[in-house]
N, C-alpha and C positions, 0 to 999 in steps of 0.2 A: 339505426343510423348506419349508412354506408360511408366508406372512405378509408383512407389509410392512416395508420398510426405512425407519426414522424418520430424516428428514434435518432437523437443527436449522438453520433458516434457509432462506430461498428468495429470496436476493438474487443479484447478478451472480456473485459468487465461488462460489456453490453450484450454478450451472448445470451444470458438468461432472459433479457427483454424480448428478443427475437423468438426464442423457444416458447416462452410463455404466451406470447401473442399468437403464435401459430397454433398452440394448443387451445387458445380461446376462440379461434376462427377469425382473428383480426389481421388483415393484411398490413404489412410493415413497409415503410419507406425509410431506408437508412441514409444518413448524411455522414460523410467522412472525406477528408482529403487524401487518404491513402487508398489507392485502388487495390492494394493487396492486403487490406485489413482483415483480420481473421474471422470476423463475423459477417463479412459481406455476403458470403454464400447463404447465410440464413435469412437475409432480407428478401422480401418478395420483389421489392424495387429498390433501386440504389441511385444516389446522386453524388457525384464527386464535387465536394465543396469544403472550403476551409471553415470549420465549425467555430473557430475563434472570431470570425468575421460575421457578425450578426446580420448586417445589411445584405451581404453576399448570399447568406443562406436564404433569406426571405426572397431575394431576387430570383435565385435558382428555383425555389418552390413555386413562385408565380409562373416562371417559364414552363415548369413541368406541367402545371395546369390541372392537377388532380384535385380530388375532394379529400379534405383532411378532418379527421375526427378527434384527434389528440396529438400531443407532443410531449416527450419526456426524455430524460437522460438518466443514466445510472453510472457512478464512478467516474465522471469526467468533471472538469472544472468549468463547464460551460452552461451552467444553469441560467445565466443571463441570455444566452442564445435561445434557450428553450422559452424563457419568459417573453422575449422579443417576438419570436414566432407566434407565441400564443396571442399576444396583443394584436399583431397584425392579421391574424386569421380568426380571431374570436373564439379561441380555444381555452380550456381550463388549465390554470397554472397559477403559481405564485405571481404577484405583480412584478414588473421589471425593476422598480425601486427596491422592493424587498430582496429580490434575487441579487441585486448589486450590492446591497448592504451585507449580504451573507458572503459574497465573494471577495470584496474589498476588506482585508483584515483591519485596516486602520479605521475605516467607517464602521465596521462591525464592532470594534472595541469602544469607539466613541458612543455608539447608540446604546450598547449594553451598560457602560459606565454611567450614562445619563439616567438609565432605568434602575440603577442601583444593583445590578448584577455583577458579581465578583469576576473581574478580568485582571490580568497582570497590568501593572503600571507601565506605560509605553510611551515612545517617542517616534514620530514619523520623520524619515530622512529621504533625501534624493541626492542627485548628483551635484546640485548647487548648495543645498542646505545640509551641512554636516555639523550641527551643534551637538557635541557629545557631552555638554555640561549636564550634571544632574543624573547621569547614568551610574547606577550601582552594579556591582558585579557579585555573583555570576549574572550574566544577561543572556538573552537569546536574540539573535538577529535572524530575520526572515523577510522574504519578499512579500508585499502586500497582496499578491494576486497570483499565486501558484499553488500546487498541491503536491502530495507525495513526498513531502519534506525536502523538496528541491531547494537548494540554496539556504537551508536552515542550518544554523550552527550556534552552539553554546560558546560564549566568550567569558573567560575568567579574569582577564587582565586588559587594561586600557591599550597595551601595545598590540593586541590581537584584533582590536575593534575595527580598525580601518580596513583590514583584508577581509574580515567577515562582512562588512557592509558592501564592499565591492562585489563579493560573491553573491550576496542577496540581490543586489541591483541588476546583476547580469541575468538573474532568473526571473526578473520582473518585467512584464510587458509594458507596464506604466512607468518603469524606471524609479520606482519608489520601495522603500524598505521601512520596516519598523524594528526598533530595539526595545525589548521589554524585559521585565524581571523574570528570572528563572524561577519557576514554581516547582518545589519539591512534591513528591507524593505519587501514588499509583495513578495510572491513566487508564481511561475506559473509552470505548467506542459505543455510541448509542445510535440506533435507527428508529425513526418514528414516522407516523403519518399525521397530518394536521389539517383541520378544516375549521371554519368559524364555530361549528358545533361540538368539535371534539378534538382530543389529542390521544392518538392511539400508539401505545408503547409496543415496540417490537424487540429487537436485539439489543442486549447490553453485554459486551464482551470485555474481558481483561486484555489489555494490550502489553506486549513484551518488547520494550524498547532498549536498544543497545548501542554501543560504539560511539561514546562521546569523543569529540565535541559534537558529533552529528547525532541525529535521532532516527535510527533505523528500526522499523517494526520487524522483528524476526518472527512474529506470529501474534495470534490472538486465540482466545479459548472461551468456550461455553461449558458449564456455567460460570458466571463471575464468582470470585471469592468474596466479594463485598457483602456485607450484612444487609438485611432487608431495609433497615433505616437508611443506610447509605444509598442503596439503590433508588429508594423513593425520592431522596433529596436530589440525587443526580437527575432523575427523570423530571422532577418539578423544575429544577434549574434549566434543563433544556427547553421545556415548554415555555417558561418565562422568557427565555432568550428568543425563541422563535417568535413569540407574540410581540416582543419588543422591536424585533427587526421588521415586523409586518408580514411574516410568512403565514399565509392563511389557506392555501390550497395546494397540497402536494406533500412530498417527502421532506424530512428534516434529518440531517446527520450531525452528531456532535462528538467532539473529542474533549473530554473533561477530565480534570484531575481532582483528587480528594486531597485537600491541603489544610491542615490545622483544623480539622473537624467541619469543613464545609466544602462544597464543590466550587471549582474555579474553571471558567470557560477558556479552552484553548482555541477551538474553532467551532463554528456552526456553518453547515452547508445546506443549500436548498435542493438537496437530492438525497438519495439513498447512497450508502457507503460503497466504495470499491474495496480493494483488498480481499475479495472473495467472501466478504461477510454477508451482504444482503442477498447475494445470488447462490451461495453455496452453504456456508457453514450454519448460518441460522436456520435455513430450511431443513438441513440435515438434523439439527438439534431439536427443532420444534414441530416440524411437519407443515409449518406455515411458509408461504411465499410472499415476502414483502413486495417483491417485484411485480407479481400479479396484482397485489392490491394497489400498487402505484400506478399500474396500467388503468385499472378501474377509476382511480382518481382522475387521470388524465382524460378519461371519458366522461367525467362529471358525476361519478357515483360516490356517494358517502360511504366510507369504510364500515364494515361491521367490526364488533369488538369481541371475538370469540374468546372463551376462557381456554387458555392453552398452558401447557407446562413443557419443560425441556425433557424430552423423552430420552435423549442420549447426550453424552459429553462429546464435544467436537473440538478438535484443535487444528490450527493451520500453522505451518511453520515453513520458513524460507530455507533454501539451500544457497550458499554464497560461495564465492570464489576469490581469487587474487588476480592482479593485472596479468594479462596475456592474450592468447588466442585459443578458443575452445576447439580441441581436437575431437571431442565427442563425449557422450555420457556412458558411464560404465556401471555395472552392478556386480558386486561381489557375490559369488556362489554362497548359497545358504542364507540369502537375504529374504525379506518378507515376500510372500505371495499376496498380490493385491486382493483385497476382499471388497464385499459390497459396502458402499459408503466411503471408499477410499479413492483418491485421485491424486495424480501428479500433473503439474503444469510446467512444462519446460518453456522458459522464457527466452533462452538463447539456443542457437543451433550451431552446428559444426561450421567453423570459419569466422564466427562472431568474435569481436573483441570482448574481453571480460575486464572487470575491475573489482576492487573491494568496495562494497556498497557505502556510499555517503548519503543516500536517500532511499526512498522506497521503490524506485524504478530501476535500480542497478543490481537487483538480485537475480540469481540465475534460474531458480526453480521454486515452486511452492508445492507443498504436500498437505493434503487434508485427510484426516482420519477421524473416525467416529467410533466410540466405545461405550460401554455401559457406565463407566465412571471415569473421572478426569485423570487419575493417575495411570489407568490402563491406557488412555488415549495418548498421554504424554510419553509412556514407555513405547508405544507402538511407533509414534513419531520419531523417536530416537533410533528405532530400528532402521527406519527408512534413511535417516541421516548418516547412520553408520555404514550402510551397505550400498548407497547410491552416491555417486560422486562425479564431478566434472574432471576430465583429463586435458591438460593443456599442451599445446605444441612446444616442442623443444628443439633448439634453444630459442630464447626470446628475450630481448633486452629489457622489456618492462617487468617480466617475471624475475629476472635477475636482480633488477633494482629492488624490487619488493623483498626478495629473500635476503638481500644485503642489508636493507634498512626497513624493516616492516613497520607500518604506522600502527597496525593493530596485530601484534603477535597472536598466533593461533591459540597458544596455551597460557593460561593463568591458573595458579594453584593446582597444576596437574590435570586440568580439564580443558578441552578445546571449546570453540565457539558454541558447540552444541551440548556441552556438558559431558562429553565422552572422554574417558580416561586416557592418559598418555599411553599406559601399557597396552590398552586395547587397540589404540591406533597403530602402535608399533607391531602388535600382532597382525593387524589388518594388512599392513605392507608386506609382511612375510608371507601372508596367504595369497596376496595378489600376484606377487612375483617371487615365488619360492626359489626357483632355479637361480635367478639372477642374485638374490639375496645371499644365497650360500656361496656364490662365487666371489662376492665382495670382500676384500680385506678390511680390517678394522678401521683404517683411516678413511675409506670410502663410505663405509657404514656410518661413520660419524657425520660425513657431509650430508647423508640422507636424513639422519636424525636432526641435524641442524635445520634442514629445510622443513622438516616436519614441525619443528618448534615455531618457525616463522610463518609458514604457509599452510599448515595442516596437511591433510591427505593430498590436495592438489599440489602443494609445494613439494612433498616428499616424492610423489610419483613423477613430477617434472624433473627433479634431480636424478632420479633413477633412469629416466628416458635419456637425459643428458649423458649420464655415465654409460648407458648401453652403447651410445654412438662412439664414445671415447675408449671403450674397453679394448677393442682390437689393437688400438695404437699402444696399449699398455701390455699387450701380450697375453690377454685372457682369452 
């Protein structure tokens, strides 16, 4: 069969789709509204189109007038666009109604609850309907139709509920939000493939969630710590959820918690995961490519079910910052030399505004490392986090505001956001700027250490840079 594979999105998370398709000899047609999207150069052909507008994408494809043999997305929130294109052009995919049920969190929870699948107790709100009666705390507020934890927040008291709902509504295209019970327990990400004939388990990773009241994934890891029985129950729950939603041909992604001896569904999506899992970390760990399998599914081919095992331990971890403007990325001498299987993804460039993350799209960089065992992989990740850091422009009012009143101080119990000890970070500052540190009197060193406490290495170096500009006035 000839024709192009339509890829919805040409951002970072879609890069593996274009690379796998090229390796398979399948021409790609990328759709994205951003002409500067990072994966555009990997597409054989490309159309500028708002991928959130399903009808506009179909119209653009009709105007282009090519022959299409499949359509898919990875790591975007536009599985309904994929399904709509598939129905219009007779391609293989989940049905539109099933993709919609997986995208709309309220509809998803209604369908799953009706099927007897554990989900949090929830209530749907919009700008006109704000009935807060019956809500227990702690609760979680989220938009019904967004991803990456945008607009998601934990609420512990009724006084914070209105502000959280406003934030969630601002991140919802439909202007709707849900308030649901907060579920305690470890969280897992799962990737699978599904057809009427089978359910094909792929990646199951532990998620590392931080910074309440927000839910920021600071990383994930293979293999999972969960016992075999727990893993099987998580997989069975995801399959039951997918079937209940009507997902029958394509990829399935789940975020599930283990709570009081059973799985509870957080999210189900009609696609493979983003967050570097389906395209990078699971292939590194297993040698299998779920992206390649998803492409074959989009072409109408039933997946195979090879016996595989995790050959390596793989961890992915974020590097974060505080509010300001990025001056550049710096590495401390003596840091790790990159090895095979290790990658760094810089998500911000010089001159970009930075912030402390409140969701999964506000991080500054991601690091992936692979080792023979999990502890070695985590140790290696910590090396990168210790020796690679963003440096912010000084002075800057937003950075000053943060250092004066940090919402998330860098250090708790003597360790920073990454688990690096205070004394090690103080040593790092002295290694980065030895001459300047020696010149500083005790009162100015104290200012640097206060900035370290509030803003980590980015905060301490920012304060040093401010002092460097001020030192000539002080007679140094």
